[in-house]
C-alpha positions as CSV (number, residue, x, y, z in Angstrom):
1,M,2.9,-33.8,22.7
2,I,4.0,-30.5,21.2
3,S,1.3,-27.9,21.2
4,A,0.6,-25.8,18.1
5,C,1.8,-22.2,18.1
6,G,-1.5,-20.9,16.9
7,F,-0.1,-19.4,13.6
8,E,-1.8,-20.3,10.4
9,P,-0.2,-20.0,6.9
10,V,-1.6,-17.0,5.2
11,Y,-1.8,-18.7,1.8
12,G,-2.8,-22.1,3.2
13,T,-6.2,-23.7,3.0
14,G,-8.6,-21.3,4.9
15,G,-5.8,-18.7,5.4
16,T,-6.5,-15.0,5.1
17,G,-4.6,-14.7,1.8
18,S,-6.8,-17.2,0.0
19,A,-9.9,-16.0,1.8
20,L,-9.4,-12.4,0.5
21,R,-8.0,-13.2,-3.0
22,G,-10.3,-11.9,-5.7
23,K,-12.9,-10.7,-3.1
24,V,-11.7,-7.2,-2.4
25,G,-12.8,-4.1,-4.4
26,V,-10.3,-1.3,-4.0
27,S,-11.5,2.3,-4.1
28,A,-11.1,4.1,-7.4
29,P,-7.9,6.1,-7.9
30,D,-8.1,9.9,-8.4
31,T,-4.4,10.8,-8.8
32,V,-1.4,9.2,-10.5
33,D,-0.1,8.0,-7.1
34,T,-3.4,6.5,-6.0
35,Y,-3.6,4.8,-9.5
36,L,-0.2,3.2,-8.9
37,L,-1.2,2.2,-5.3
38,V,-4.5,0.6,-6.5
39,Q,-2.7,-1.2,-9.3
40,N,-0.2,-2.7,-6.8
41,L,-3.0,-3.6,-4.4
42,E,-5.0,-5.4,-7.2
43,Q,-1.9,-7.4,-8.1
44,R,-1.6,-8.6,-4.6
45,L,-5.3,-9.0,-3.7
46,G,-6.6,-9.9,-7.1
47,R,-9.1,-7.8,-9.1
48,S,-12.7,-8.4,-8.1
49,S,-15.8,-8.1,-10.3
50,N,-18.1,-9.2,-7.5
51,A,-16.4,-7.9,-4.3
52,E,-17.3,-9.2,-0.9
53,Y,-15.2,-6.4,0.7
54,D,-14.5,-2.8,-0.1
55,L,-11.1,-1.4,0.6
56,N,-11.2,2.4,1.0
57,V,-7.7,3.9,0.8
58,T,-6.7,7.5,1.5
59,L,-3.2,8.5,0.4
60,E,-1.1,11.4,1.5
61,T,2.4,12.2,0.2
62,E,4.9,14.8,1.3
63,F,8.2,15.9,-0.2
64,Q,11.1,16.6,2.1
65,G,14.5,18.0,1.2
66,Q,17.2,15.8,2.6
67,A,20.5,17.2,1.4
68,I,21.1,20.9,1.0
69,T,24.3,22.5,-0.3
70,A,26.1,25.5,1.1
71,S,24.5,27.5,-1.8
72,N,21.0,26.4,-0.5
73,E,20.3,24.0,-3.4
74,T,18.5,20.7,-2.5
75,T,20.3,17.7,-4.0
76,R,18.3,14.9,-2.5
77,Y,14.6,14.5,-1.7
78,S,12.5,12.0,0.2
79,I,8.9,11.3,-0.6
80,V,7.0,10.3,2.6
81,G,3.7,8.5,2.0
82,Q,0.9,7.4,4.3
83,A,-2.1,5.3,3.3
84,D,-5.0,5.1,5.7
85,Y,-7.3,2.2,4.9
86,T,-10.7,0.7,5.9
87,L,-11.9,-2.8,4.8
88,L,-15.7,-3.0,4.9
89,S,-17.9,-6.0,4.4
90,V,-20.2,-5.2,1.4
91,E,-23.0,-7.4,2.9
92,T,-23.1,-5.9,6.4
93,G,-21.2,-2.6,6.0
94,E,-19.2,-3.6,9.1
95,I,-15.6,-2.5,9.4
96,V,-13.5,-5.7,9.1
97,A,-10.1,-4.0,9.4
98,S,-8.6,-0.5,9.4
99,G,-5.3,1.1,10.0
100,N,-2.5,2.9,8.2
101,V,0.9,2.3,6.7
102,R,3.7,4.8,6.3
103,N,7.0,4.7,4.5
104,F,9.4,6.7,2.3
105,T,11.7,6.6,-0.7
106,G,14.3,9.0,-1.9
107,Y,15.8,10.3,-5.1
108,S,18.7,12.5,-6.2
109,A,18.2,15.9,-7.8
110,T,21.8,16.4,-9.0
111,G,21.4,15.5,-12.7
112,S,19.6,17.2,-15.5
113,T,15.9,18.1,-15.3
114,V,15.0,14.9,-17.2
115,D,17.2,12.8,-14.8
116,T,15.5,14.4,-11.8
117,L,12.0,13.9,-13.1
118,A,12.7,10.3,-14.0
119,S,14.2,9.7,-10.5
120,E,11.1,11.3,-8.9
121,R,8.8,9.2,-11.0
122,D,10.7,6.0,-10.1
123,A,10.7,7.0,-6.4
124,R,6.9,7.4,-6.5
125,K,6.4,4.0,-8.1
126,R,8.6,2.4,-5.5
127,L,6.8,4.1,-2.7
128,M,3.4,2.9,-3.9
129,M,4.8,-0.6,-4.2
130,I,6.1,-0.5,-0.7
131,L,2.9,0.9,0.7
132,A,0.8,-1.8,-1.1
133,D,3.1,-4.5,0.3
134,Q,2.7,-3.1,3.8
135,L,-1.0,-2.7,3.5
136,T,-1.5,-6.2,2.2
137,T,0.7,-7.7,4.9
138,Q,-1.3,-5.8,7.6
139,L,-4.6,-7.1,6.2
140,Y,-3.4,-10.7,6.0
141,A,-2.0,-10.5,9.6
142,T,-5.0,-8.8,11.3
143,V,-8.2,-9.6,9.4
144,E,-10.3,-12.2,11.1
145,L,-12.8,-13.5,8.6
146,P,-15.8,-15.7,9.5
147,K,-14.9,-19.4,9.0
């Protein structure tokens, strides 16, 4: 007989994905970046009107110059983002999961002011999507919910 590997499908019957879907309330956003992050998290986890779990997320972003010309002009930037999270049971107040995710995106600052601002806005949106994907993946991989 071949023994089972111990892995369970996340979206299968009784998997973490289906167990969390529509049951997680995400903390309210207070900036444009956190709004984008919460929006992406709600798309992945489902929006909950009667949450069994509260997901508290703290977001930090930092801009870093990546390419500097001989005349000391920055032509490329990276936005580094880190989201620390805690998933709490509403019923017991117990911490079900916690951790952090970190990633970055970049954009060019060589065009006009409008081009640069549009590039920055797009990089922020991409970063929040990446962080939401990572956070959701970590939750699905690490949360052990009662059966």
